[in-house]
C-alpha positions, 0 to 999 in steps of 0.5 A: 631941602634947606638945612634950617627953616628960614622963619623959625630956625628949625633944623630939618635933620634931627639926627644923622641918617634920619631920612633913611626911613623915608626910603620905605615911605617913598617905596610905599608911594611908588607901590601905590602909583604902580597899583593905581596906574595898573588898574587905570590901564586895565579899565581904561585901555582894556587890558593892554600888552605887558610892555604897555604896563611896564613902560607906562608905570616906569615913565610915571614913577620916573616923572614923579620921583622928585615929588616922591622924594620930597613928600617922603622926607616931609612925611618922615619929618612930620611923623617921626621928627616931632615937627608940627605945622603951625600956620599962625607963625 
């Protein structure tokens, strides 16, 4: 992520270690992905072997890791950093 916004100059890291809390948000996203992929596999693949669950979930989470990282930081910044999106700016 950039250190500051190119439009308004907002500093994206309010304090040192601010984004450590984003790890918990990312973990929550990952748990959601595991549950969704598990349920989809159960119903669409008719309850395959355990190795299919593990492989599919691991590959899905690894492929989505860059998105999880960014969105977890954005959620952390939005909810706990006091930043609000203003489209008119």
